[in-house]
GUROLO-820472 format. One record per residue (C-alpha): x, z, y. Coordinates in Angstrom, 3 decimals, decimal comma, padded with zeros to 6 digits. Layout:
[pt [X Z Y]]
...
END
This chain:
[pt [-000,033 000,287 -000,070]]
[pt [001,757 -000,907 003,291]]
[pt [000,781 002,561 004,450]]
[pt [003,070 004,472 002,296]]
[pt [006,404 003,446 004,548]]
[pt [004,772 005,556 007,383]]
[pt [004,333 008,511 004,719]]
[pt [001,405 008,558 005,540]]
[pt [-001,246 009,543 002,281]]
[pt [-003,853 007,182 003,640]]
[pt [-006,342 005,517 005,624]]
[pt [-009,913 006,003 005,620]]
[pt [-013,500 004,884 007,158]]
[pt [-016,156 006,700 007,111]]
[pt [-018,321 003,955 006,052]]
[pt [-018,652 -000,388 006,457]]
[pt [-021,458 000,284 008,030]]
[pt [-019,922 002,228 010,528]]
[pt [-016,954 000,560 010,892]]
[pt [-018,612 -002,997 011,967]]
[pt [-020,645 -001,460 014,338]]
[pt [-017,980 -000,041 016,524]]
[pt [-015,021 -002,841 015,501]]
[pt [-012,919 -003,490 018,756]]
[pt [-013,779 -007,028 018,914]]
[pt [-016,991 -006,492 019,958]]
[pt [-015,874 -003,448 022,468]]
[pt [-012,728 -005,529 023,998]]
[pt [-015,385 -008,738 024,621]]
[pt [-016,245 -006,704 027,626]]
[pt [-013,712 -004,263 028,107]]
[pt [-010,748 -006,595 027,769]]
[pt [-008,210 -004,952 030,121]]
[pt [-005,561 -007,222 028,925]]
[pt [-006,773 -010,539 029,454]]
[pt [-005,425 -010,910 032,740]]
[pt [-005,643 -014,031 035,143]]
[pt [-002,766 -015,384 032,759]]
[pt [-005,322 -015,274 029,894]]
[pt [-005,996 -019,185 030,884]]
[pt [-002,914 -020,126 032,689]]
[pt [-004,139 -024,187 032,316]]
[pt [-007,475 -022,926 033,331]]
[pt [-005,770 -021,472 036,938]]
[pt [-003,164 -024,295 037,365]]
[pt [-005,997 -026,659 037,326]]
[pt [-007,608 -025,188 040,292]]
[pt [-005,221 -025,306 042,343]]
[pt [-006,516 -025,778 045,971]]
[pt [-006,824 -023,924 048,771]]
[pt [-009,945 -020,814 049,523]]
[pt [-011,682 -022,247 051,587]]
[pt [-015,344 -023,983 051,902]]
[pt [-015,537 -026,242 049,011]]
[pt [-014,233 -023,131 046,977]]
[pt [-016,609 -024,052 044,132]]
[pt [-015,789 -028,138 043,998]]
[pt [-012,398 -027,644 042,664]]
[pt [-011,107 -030,782 040,289]]
[pt [-009,150 -030,366 036,700]]
[pt [-005,833 -031,552 037,143]]
[pt [-002,545 -031,361 035,123]]
[pt [-001,070 -028,161 034,768]]
[pt [000,974 -027,620 038,295]]
[pt [001,734 -025,655 040,981]]
[pt [000,015 -025,434 044,449]]
[pt [002,132 -026,015 047,964]]
[pt [001,857 -022,577 048,556]]
[pt [003,594 -021,392 044,915]]
[pt [006,393 -024,731 045,113]]
[pt [007,487 -023,149 048,223]]
[pt [007,846 -019,363 046,789]]
[pt [009,925 -021,329 043,890]]
[pt [012,236 -023,212 046,059]]
[pt [012,719 -020,012 047,912]]
[pt [013,253 -017,643 045,304]]
[pt [015,183 -020,464 042,570]]
[pt [016,288 -022,837 045,434]]
[pt [018,350 -021,358 047,980]]
[pt [018,188 -017,894 045,473]]
[pt [016,717 -015,772 048,587]]
[pt [014,991 -012,466 048,406]]
[pt [011,963 -012,198 049,077]]
[pt [008,307 -010,149 048,883]]
[pt [005,260 -011,968 047,654]]
[pt [001,859 -010,785 047,867]]
[pt [-001,480 -011,710 048,331]]
[pt [-005,295 -011,168 047,472]]
[pt [-006,138 -009,241 043,844]]
[pt [-006,417 -012,100 041,563]]
[pt [-004,137 -015,139 043,607]]
[pt [-002,184 -015,594 040,499]]
[pt [000,939 -013,250 041,933]]
[pt [001,353 -012,644 038,105]]
[pt [001,496 -015,977 037,264]]
[pt [004,195 -016,972 039,684]]
[pt [006,218 -014,290 038,955]]
[pt [006,267 -015,166 035,068]]
[pt [007,091 -019,053 036,173]]
[pt [010,629 -017,200 038,513]]
[pt [010,933 -015,476 035,715]]
[pt [011,501 -018,314 033,617]]
[pt [012,978 -020,155 036,207]]
[pt [016,094 -017,986 037,081]]
[pt [016,743 -016,720 033,511]]
[pt [017,405 -021,156 032,928]]
[pt [019,490 -020,766 036,105]]
[pt [021,697 -017,332 035,560]]
[pt [022,063 -018,679 031,582]]
[pt [019,748 -016,110 030,490]]
[pt [018,761 -017,097 027,035]]
[pt [016,873 -013,561 025,310]]
[pt [016,972 -010,392 024,969]]
[pt [019,868 -010,777 022,877]]
[pt [022,308 -012,623 025,524]]
[pt [025,302 -011,005 026,955]]
[pt [024,009 -012,482 029,674]]
[pt [020,389 -010,681 029,545]]
[pt [021,089 -007,871 032,362]]
[pt [021,949 -011,018 035,039]]
[pt [018,137 -011,041 035,976]]
[pt [016,448 -007,944 035,719]]
[pt [012,798 -007,831 035,313]]
[pt [010,520 -004,654 036,107]]
[pt [007,722 -003,344 037,509]]
[pt [006,601 000,569 038,305]]
[pt [003,841 000,790 035,891]]
[pt [004,278 -000,050 031,982]]
[pt [001,311 -002,185 032,440]]
[pt [002,726 -004,390 035,001]]
[pt [005,988 -004,433 033,218]]
[pt [004,001 -005,681 029,766]]
[pt [002,808 -008,572 031,599]]
[pt [006,190 -009,782 032,749]]
[pt [008,112 -009,013 029,827]]
[pt [010,053 -006,267 031,724]]
[pt [010,494 -002,710 031,509]]
[pt [009,664 -000,014 034,350]]
[pt [012,537 000,024 037,061]]
[pt [013,287 003,928 036,405]]
[pt [014,490 002,754 032,597]]
[pt [016,245 -000,553 033,859]]
[pt [018,117 000,996 036,054]]
[pt [018,901 004,944 034,983]]
[pt [016,898 006,095 037,793]]
[pt [016,048 009,440 036,184]]
[pt [019,534 009,981 036,229]]
[pt [020,210 009,044 040,066]]
[pt [017,889 011,661 041,410]]
[pt [019,704 014,106 041,477]]
[pt [021,130 017,431 044,499]]
[pt [024,393 015,734 045,221]]
[pt [024,220 012,146 046,732]]
[pt [028,797 011,942 046,345]]
[pt [028,017 012,166 042,134]]
[pt [024,653 010,516 041,700]]
[pt [026,391 007,229 040,733]]
[pt [028,560 009,696 037,723]]
[pt [025,689 010,548 036,075]]
[pt [024,424 007,094 034,776]]
[pt [026,473 006,093 031,486]]
[pt [028,413 003,223 030,900]]
[pt [025,870 000,516 029,765]]
[pt [023,986 001,537 032,601]]
[pt [026,793 000,977 035,135]]
[pt [027,183 -002,084 033,369]]
[pt [023,874 -003,026 034,132]]
[pt [024,176 -002,729 037,699]]
[pt [026,911 -004,530 037,663]]
[pt [026,043 -007,205 035,846]]
[pt [022,530 -007,637 037,322]]
[pt [022,409 -011,172 039,687]]
[pt [018,547 -010,907 040,339]]
[pt [016,274 -008,259 040,205]]
[pt [012,334 -007,954 040,278]]
[pt [010,130 -005,329 040,992]]
[pt [006,244 -005,476 040,208]]
[pt [003,433 -003,682 041,977]]
[pt [006,251 -002,797 045,048]]
[pt [003,232 -001,176 046,899]]
[pt [003,086 001,799 043,909]]
[pt [006,881 002,363 044,683]]
[pt [007,849 005,339 047,161]]
[pt [010,649 003,831 050,263]]
[pt [012,984 006,487 049,245]]
[pt [013,048 005,044 045,725]]
[pt [013,677 001,484 047,582]]
[pt [016,832 002,860 049,325]]
[pt [018,048 004,882 046,496]]
[pt [018,306 001,555 044,441]]
[pt [019,994 000,137 047,619]]
[pt [022,559 002,868 047,636]]
[pt [023,217 002,525 044,146]]
[pt [023,483 -000,984 044,391]]
[pt [026,543 -000,800 046,862]]
[pt [028,272 002,033 045,814]]
[pt [028,131 000,445 041,938]]
[pt [028,770 -002,900 043,328]]
[pt [031,332 -002,205 046,068]]
[pt [029,467 -004,510 048,115]]
[pt [027,997 -003,619 051,477]]
[pt [025,081 -006,434 051,550]]
[pt [021,533 -005,323 050,916]]
[pt [021,519 -004,146 047,132]]
[pt [025,292 -004,605 047,303]]
[pt [024,317 -008,469 047,201]]
[pt [021,564 -008,191 044,393]]
[pt [018,773 -010,913 045,183]]
[pt [015,443 -008,736 044,951]]
[pt [012,067 -010,056 044,171]]
[pt [009,361 -007,480 045,269]]
[pt [005,727 -008,676 043,980]]
[pt [002,759 -006,259 045,307]]
[pt [-000,159 -006,175 047,807]]
[pt [-000,228 -003,271 050,224]]
[pt [-003,843 -003,188 050,602]]
[pt [-004,293 -001,800 047,303]]
[pt [-003,101 002,026 046,183]]
[pt [-000,820 003,509 048,533]]
[pt [002,282 004,791 046,343]]
[pt [001,137 008,377 044,694]]
[pt [002,012 011,584 046,294]]
[pt [003,470 014,078 044,145]]
[pt [004,699 015,960 046,865]]
[pt [003,353 019,625 044,861]]
[pt [005,771 018,382 042,202]]
[pt [008,496 017,523 043,651]]
[pt [008,084 020,678 045,597]]
[pt [008,546 023,045 042,343]]
[pt [011,580 020,749 040,720]]
[pt [013,272 021,005 044,622]]
[pt [013,399 024,974 044,528]]
[pt [015,140 025,338 041,152]]
[pt [017,147 022,289 042,184]]
[pt [018,728 024,147 045,378]]
[pt [019,700 027,363 042,871]]
[pt [021,278 025,095 039,653]]
[pt [018,214 024,886 038,143]]
[pt [017,752 028,114 037,299]]
[pt [014,441 029,801 037,254]]
[pt [014,295 033,276 039,880]]
[pt [011,553 034,860 039,648]]
[pt [011,129 035,916 043,919]]
[pt [010,127 031,135 044,253]]
[pt [008,012 031,144 041,404]]
[pt [005,016 029,298 043,587]]
[pt [006,804 029,264 046,603]]
[pt [006,022 026,000 048,699]]
[pt [008,603 024,188 050,544]]
[pt [007,669 021,265 053,404]]
[pt [008,943 017,558 051,820]]
[pt [009,173 013,957 053,304]]
[pt [005,759 012,479 053,253]]
[pt [005,127 009,401 050,484]]
[pt [005,799 006,267 052,601]]
[pt [004,668 002,508 052,213]]
[pt [008,104 000,621 050,248]]
[pt [008,245 -001,785 053,783]]
[pt [009,046 001,585 055,492]]
[pt [012,159 001,856 053,732]]
[pt [015,787 001,629 055,622]]
[pt [016,691 -001,297 053,803]]
[pt [013,321 -003,564 054,069]]
[pt [014,320 -005,448 057,318]]
[pt [017,817 -005,689 056,420]]
[pt [016,787 -007,806 052,823]]
[pt [013,284 -008,847 053,393]]
[pt [013,512 -012,008 055,447]]
[pt [010,784 -014,051 053,752]]
[pt [007,429 -012,095 053,249]]
[pt [005,034 -014,734 051,775]]
[pt [001,336 -013,948 050,748]]
[pt [-000,697 -016,307 047,993]]
[pt [-003,989 -017,228 049,667]]
[pt [-005,926 -018,758 046,349]]
[pt [-008,354 -016,505 044,880]]
[pt [-008,480 -017,370 040,847]]
[pt [-010,185 -014,515 039,390]]
[pt [-013,474 -014,686 041,540]]
[pt [-013,141 -018,555 041,520]]
[pt [-016,940 -019,043 040,577]]
[pt [-018,234 -016,452 043,281]]
[pt [-016,811 -017,599 046,577]]
[pt [-019,403 -015,188 048,104]]
[pt [-017,857 -012,316 046,131]]
[pt [-014,193 -013,532 047,635]]
[pt [-015,578 -013,794 051,031]]
[pt [-016,816 -010,020 050,506]]
[pt [-013,696 -009,022 048,732]]
[pt [-011,427 -010,693 051,516]]
[pt [-013,082 -008,419 054,260]]
[pt [-013,258 -005,388 051,956]]
[pt [-009,473 -005,642 052,112]]
[pt [-008,902 -005,033 055,517]]
[pt [-011,832 -002,615 056,024]]
[pt [-014,144 -004,476 057,097]]
[pt [-017,848 -004,469 056,071]]
[pt [-020,153 -007,179 057,266]]
[pt [-023,962 -007,796 057,543]]
[pt [-023,039 -010,471 054,465]]
[pt [-021,139 -007,872 052,219]]
[pt [-023,976 -004,872 053,120]]
[pt [-026,780 -007,218 051,636]]
[pt [-024,345 -008,345 048,492]]
[pt [-023,422 -004,708 047,966]]
[pt [-027,158 -004,231 047,883]]
[pt [-027,960 -006,370 045,438]]
[pt [-025,142 -005,693 042,601]]
[pt [-026,698 -002,140 042,910]]
[pt [-029,782 -003,462 041,368]]
[pt [-028,629 -005,068 038,641]]
[pt [-029,103 -004,013 035,050]]
[pt [-026,356 -005,802 033,053]]
[pt [-023,802 -003,170 032,972]]
[pt [-025,902 -000,065 032,359]]
[pt [-024,589 -000,137 028,982]]
[pt [-022,462 002,546 028,123]]
[pt [-019,950 -000,147 026,862]]
[pt [-019,491 -001,170 029,949]]
[pt [-016,221 000,656 032,047]]
[pt [-017,302 002,677 034,954]]
[pt [-014,366 003,571 037,430]]
[pt [-014,543 006,814 039,003]]
[pt [-012,269 008,538 041,922]]
[pt [-011,459 011,279 040,642]]
[pt [-010,346 012,628 036,730]]
[pt [-013,319 015,453 037,139]]
[pt [-015,781 012,428 037,383]]
[pt [-014,211 010,640 034,828]]
[pt [-014,272 013,394 032,328]]
[pt [-017,880 013,991 032,401]]
[pt [-019,157 010,403 031,947]]
[pt [-016,783 010,320 029,422]]
[pt [-018,044 013,311 027,347]]
[pt [-021,361 012,187 027,905]]
[pt [-020,697 008,922 026,069]]
[pt [-018,853 010,474 023,196]]
[pt [-022,002 012,597 022,642]]
[pt [-024,006 009,508 022,099]]
[pt [-021,825 008,371 018,894]]
[pt [-022,889 009,321 015,610]]
[pt [-020,120 010,907 013,294]]
[pt [-017,947 013,753 013,117]]
[pt [-016,374 014,493 016,123]]
[pt [-012,214 014,867 015,771]]
[pt [-010,472 017,569 018,625]]
[pt [-007,347 017,846 019,017]]
[pt [-005,408 020,304 020,860]]
[pt [-002,241 020,066 022,813]]
[pt [000,818 022,674 022,609]]
[pt [003,020 023,603 025,738]]
[pt [005,744 026,039 026,792]]
[pt [008,332 026,216 029,677]]
[pt [009,541 028,861 032,021]]
[pt [007,376 028,532 034,309]]
[pt [004,474 029,343 032,121]]
[pt [001,792 031,417 033,286]]
[pt [002,518 031,111 037,168]]
[pt [000,890 028,398 039,117]]
[pt [003,465 026,485 039,457]]
[pt [003,471 025,927 035,724]]
[pt [-000,371 025,532 036,129]]
[pt [000,166 022,640 038,619]]
[pt [002,300 020,664 036,406]]
[pt [000,477 021,138 033,579]]
[pt [-002,760 019,642 035,167]]
[pt [-000,886 016,503 036,670]]
[pt [000,820 015,713 033,340]]
[pt [-000,087 012,936 031,884]]
[pt [-000,516 014,329 028,465]]
[pt [-004,333 015,998 028,183]]
[pt [-005,250 019,924 027,104]]
[pt [-007,568 018,337 024,450]]
[pt [-008,844 014,833 023,586]]
[pt [-011,762 014,469 021,407]]
[pt [-012,309 011,475 019,474]]
[pt [-014,777 009,821 017,024]]
[pt [-015,211 006,320 014,879]]
[pt [-016,114 004,142 017,951]]
[pt [-014,016 005,841 021,099]]
[pt [-013,192 003,373 023,388]]
[pt [-009,565 005,217 024,697]]
[pt [-005,979 004,058 026,849]]
[pt [-002,867 004,835 026,158]]
[pt [-000,850 007,198 029,075]]
[pt [002,363 007,130 027,789]]
[pt [005,182 004,156 027,417]]
[pt [005,691 004,042 023,458]]
[pt [007,551 000,809 022,783]]
[pt [006,998 -003,129 023,881]]
[pt [003,886 -003,938 021,896]]
[pt [002,258 -000,209 023,393]]
[pt [002,462 000,741 027,019]]
[pt [001,153 003,314 029,501]]
[pt [-002,212 001,137 030,196]]
[pt [-003,627 -000,401 026,744]]
[pt [-007,004 000,400 025,851]]
[pt [-009,173 -000,185 022,191]]
[pt [-011,154 002,277 020,205]]
[pt [-010,168 004,151 017,268]]
[pt [-011,438 002,753 014,342]]
[pt [-010,315 005,693 011,951]]
[pt [-008,102 008,454 010,658]]
[pt [-005,007 008,805 008,742]]
[pt [-004,007 012,421 006,928]]
[pt [-000,325 012,681 007,188]]
[pt [002,444 015,105 007,818]]
[pt [004,526 014,161 011,252]]
[pt [007,864 013,302 010,339]]
[pt [009,763 012,614 013,561]]
[pt [013,100 011,547 011,930]]
[pt [011,195 007,971 010,569]]
[pt [011,456 005,995 013,203]]
[pt [008,544 003,584 011,699]]
[pt [005,890 005,808 011,891]]
[pt [004,097 003,954 014,704]]
[pt [004,455 000,447 012,705]]
[pt [001,663 -001,950 012,057]]
[pt [-000,945 -001,373 009,854]]
[pt [-001,863 -004,666 007,887]]
[pt [-004,648 -005,260 005,691]]
[pt [-005,894 -001,960 007,034]]
[pt [-009,924 -003,293 005,644]]
[pt [-008,534 -003,475 002,179]]
[pt [-007,462 000,165 001,742]]
[pt [-008,999 002,702 000,010]]
[pt [-010,073 005,912 001,273]]
[pt [-008,866 008,977 001,551]]
[pt [-010,732 011,834 -000,415]]
[pt [-009,307 014,662 001,073]]
[pt [-009,679 013,439 004,834]]
[pt [-013,028 012,207 003,876]]
[pt [-014,059 015,605 002,549]]
[pt [-012,640 017,339 005,384]]
[pt [-014,398 014,844 008,029]]
[pt [-017,554 014,130 006,727]]
[pt [-018,212 018,043 005,402]]
[pt [-020,638 017,791 008,318]]
[pt [-022,135 014,741 010,031]]
[pt [-022,178 016,600 013,155]]
[pt [-018,758 019,064 013,085]]
[pt [-015,904 018,986 015,030]]
[pt [-012,772 019,205 013,125]]
[pt [-009,491 020,557 015,422]]
[pt [-006,204 019,689 015,272]]
[pt [-004,122 022,002 016,495]]
[pt [-000,411 020,756 017,156]]
[pt [002,164 023,497 017,470]]
[pt [006,443 023,392 017,765]]
[pt [006,948 021,311 014,376]]
[pt [005,121 018,285 016,389]]
[pt [007,573 018,749 019,197]]
[pt [009,339 015,583 019,437]]
[pt [012,034 016,323 022,352]]
[pt [014,967 017,286 020,774]]
[pt [015,618 018,911 023,987]]
[pt [012,663 020,936 024,581]]
[pt [013,687 022,061 021,096]]
[pt [016,991 023,449 021,859]]
[pt [015,528 025,362 024,658]]
[pt [012,606 026,481 022,931]]
[pt [015,624 027,957 020,144]]
[pt [014,453 026,026 017,009]]
[pt [016,503 027,965 015,316]]
[pt [015,226 027,462 011,877]]
[pt [013,251 023,836 010,918]]
[pt [009,497 024,730 011,342]]
[pt [007,236 023,409 008,170]]
[pt [006,026 019,954 008,855]]
[pt [002,027 020,784 008,718]]
[pt [-000,386 017,715 007,374]]
[pt [-002,893 016,505 010,304]]
[pt [-005,097 013,852 010,543]]
[pt [-004,271 011,394 013,162]]
[pt [-005,972 008,495 014,793]]
[pt [-005,915 004,897 013,799]]
[pt [-006,246 002,832 017,328]]
[pt [-006,761 -001,028 017,655]]
[pt [-005,878 -002,821 020,076]]
[pt [-005,869 -006,472 021,165]]
[pt [-002,332 -007,735 021,835]]
[pt [-002,339 -010,610 024,289]]
[pt [001,406 -011,877 023,973]]
[pt [000,747 -012,196 020,171]]
[pt [-003,564 -013,441 021,111]]
[pt [-004,001 -011,078 017,945]]
[pt [-005,710 -007,433 017,283]]
[pt [-003,373 -004,985 015,729]]
[pt [-003,577 -001,236 014,342]]
[pt [-001,064 001,672 015,132]]
[pt [-001,453 005,219 013,949]]
[pt [-001,000 007,363 017,075]]
[pt [001,254 010,343 017,030]]
[pt [001,584 013,038 019,320]]
[pt [004,387 012,566 022,380]]
[pt [006,000 015,201 023,982]]
[pt [006,488 015,201 028,179]]
[pt [008,457 017,283 029,664]]
[pt [009,564 018,613 033,589]]
[pt [013,093 019,691 034,287]]
[pt [015,103 020,887 037,289]]
[pt [017,674 017,816 037,926]]
[pt [020,392 020,187 038,010]]
[pt [020,830 022,639 034,844]]
[pt [018,432 020,797 033,201]]
[pt [016,212 023,611 032,794]]
[pt [012,924 022,834 030,886]]
[pt [010,022 024,437 033,112]]
[pt [007,389 022,545 031,543]]
[pt [006,149 020,926 028,673]]
[pt [003,816 019,343 026,437]]
[pt [003,087 017,998 023,183]]
[pt [-000,049 015,749 022,498]]
[pt [-001,503 012,726 021,375]]
[pt [-000,882 010,107 024,301]]
[pt [-004,442 009,364 024,827]]
[pt [-007,533 009,355 027,106]]
[pt [-010,992 008,153 026,499]]
[pt [-011,722 004,593 028,719]]
[pt [-015,334 004,025 029,030]]
[pt [-014,619 005,964 031,626]]
[pt [-011,407 005,337 034,056]]
[pt [-010,073 006,435 037,811]]
[pt [-009,548 003,868 040,012]]
[pt [-005,760 004,220 039,597]]
[pt [-005,535 003,869 035,523]]
[pt [-007,395 000,350 036,251]]
[pt [-005,129 -001,135 038,851]]
[pt [-003,647 -004,347 037,868]]
[pt [-006,550 -004,741 034,873]]
[pt [-009,316 -007,337 034,991]]
[pt [-012,454 -006,846 033,764]]
[pt [-015,814 -009,257 031,914]]
[pt [-018,065 -006,461 033,506]]
[pt [-017,809 -003,265 035,177]]
[pt [-019,762 -000,151 037,294]]
[pt [-018,182 001,027 039,985]]
[pt [-019,819 005,006 041,609]]
[pt [-018,700 004,985 044,834]]
[pt [-019,624 008,966 044,721]]
[pt [-016,530 010,251 045,352]]
[pt [-014,077 007,694 046,723]]
[pt [-012,072 008,769 049,661]]
[pt [-008,911 007,480 050,346]]
[pt [-007,584 004,035 051,669]]
[pt [-008,224 000,970 049,222]]
[pt [-009,848 002,259 046,559]]
[pt [-013,286 000,390 047,078]]
[pt [-010,616 -002,619 047,386]]
[pt [-008,977 -002,346 043,998]]
[pt [-012,646 -000,796 042,038]]
[pt [-014,595 -004,190 043,423]]
[pt [-011,908 -006,529 042,906]]
[pt [-011,453 -006,117 039,061]]
[pt [-013,775 -007,871 037,973]]
[pt [-014,552 -011,819 037,708]]
[pt [-018,528 -012,255 039,392]]
[pt [-020,781 -009,764 041,362]]
[pt [-023,195 -011,197 038,174]]
[pt [-021,591 -008,633 035,839]]
[pt [-020,738 -005,792 038,775]]
[pt [-023,461 -002,772 039,688]]
[pt [-022,169 -000,448 042,226]]
[pt [-023,878 002,794 042,376]]
[pt [-024,073 005,092 045,729]]
[pt [-022,487 002,311 047,839]]
[pt [-021,183 003,897 051,331]]
[pt [-019,792 001,295 053,822]]
[pt [-017,799 004,574 055,141]]
[pt [-015,582 004,381 052,244]]
[pt [-014,366 001,278 052,376]]
[pt [-010,939 002,302 054,052]]
[pt [-007,520 000,009 055,121]]
[pt [-004,808 001,643 056,427]]
[pt [-003,403 000,402 059,396]]
[pt [-000,055 000,728 058,576]]
[pt [-000,598 -001,707 056,260]]
[pt [-002,191 -004,098 058,764]]
[pt [000,240 -004,045 061,257]]
[pt [003,160 -004,492 058,477]]
[pt [001,175 -007,704 058,170]]
[pt [000,830 -008,975 061,355]]
[pt [004,544 -008,898 062,047]]
[pt [006,144 -009,644 058,616]]
[pt [003,617 -011,523 056,180]]
[pt [003,252 -015,442 056,606]]
[pt [000,392 -017,478 056,223]]
[pt [-002,228 -013,450 056,599]]
[pt [-002,069 -013,749 060,491]]
[pt [-004,966 -015,601 061,097]]
[pt [-006,984 -013,422 058,567]]
[pt [-006,220 -010,518 060,233]]
[pt [-007,056 -011,782 063,663]]
[pt [-010,610 -012,473 062,050]]
[pt [-010,724 -008,694 062,023]]
[pt [-011,253 -008,511 065,970]]
[pt [-013,376 -011,909 066,420]]
[pt [-015,973 -012,593 063,130]]
[pt [-019,010 -010,567 063,899]]
[pt [-019,148 -007,700 061,776]]
[pt [-019,468 -004,415 061,824]]
[pt [-016,899 -001,972 061,285]]
[pt [-017,443 001,372 059,700]]
[pt [-016,634 004,871 061,577]]
END
């Protein structure tokens, strides 16, 4: 049996009927978070005309790039300029970025990942999801930034291992996608490090840098509270001093990347794509989104929001609903979970660290990417919350199609291996008894120290003797791999995340849990970069800049959109971003000017 290589005793499914009822192929037809605009590239490029009043009358043609895209390709590949590429949601930034990557790799002799020239073109993004879609990795991982963020600036580069030093020295082109989610300080850190390692005073040490993103979408996440906690322990060499526990220190505000010191030196070319492909067949919706992007609510937009509020198409529970807060999201997911038939398996985290039982610890634990408790049933819609490997990354969505009974074995690297012929495996009778004893029963899986995957945590917790490995049930996750164009299944095992001081490496918090969240409802941050065929947005608690625009622009058409609790006052745009675009971004000046000349109503 294929599962034997995973040291698992078997896979089970409640019944063929239940499995069919909850198969994720049906689910993914409406919840296809991986179907970005690249899902039909030939269709995208056949509609290459500029967005205008004739948006609905595009004619199909051979695969080609429009003039805007060709201009960018020439600027990047032929003239080797550093640029910032932007554009509204759904304008094909990722598709163009992929083309740039392909041509740059050919130009610099990068043939594959095992090439000795692979570091010449570094493909990165601020999130695992964005990195996956362009065939790269997070910039933290690629550049070793976690090792660079230290107390003493003079010794920063000494913290990098020789392999990372080689990466910095060999790099000719650095690509960073979703740069709108990067802090200005991080971009300056990359610049300073590159100049230092490469002994070159030019911006980024002479590396050509391609930034891509949309500052009108969600701003960088401000983790000021968490930074305050680690910073104060760094200042006393990583020691945990009871006198400063729960003490707060002021830190500089979180700034957009274009506020970095290096921006004006390095990026003379800031260009914006104009053609919207995601909502190409709904020109009225495109006009609405272009207004909302700038914080504008015209009478036509109000009328459109009123109409979609009356839609009934998306009242089904399997359609994704976007919320502003985790509290709303959790309540929504719990409500839908109760409607599923069959027993429930509850996975409880274990956690610890030197700050345990303090306010500082509670704050870190609450902000962790891992949940304290996860409740799952067969048919649960879930999302991965941690980068695991090149095919399972933060943002991968799918369905729980079963559970497997086995023993944790952290020494086995293939524990996450693909499950082939899953439909044909026999039922695990022991697991069936455990979960089917009562159709309304709740089986609790409590992780403990034996499930911890981080060796540094084990040392910090003084694991003097080997802990007994316990037998647990683990969920079987089915998801669609858009690169391979196939459905795949994986056993999801617990992961350990840590928060340590930069100096002294004191583990102030750690947690072990399945890297999953329920995903019938998601926060807007979790939806950025996604495309949905059907969507519901609840405006009740919208409060931040860009939230309304990001949420509504995830769906392809208003035909499959429902907006609840619509409030034009929740449409907010940051004036800093508008001013930046007015001064620096080509091709957007007319759109920005229309904010004051068009007959619109600006929410107060």
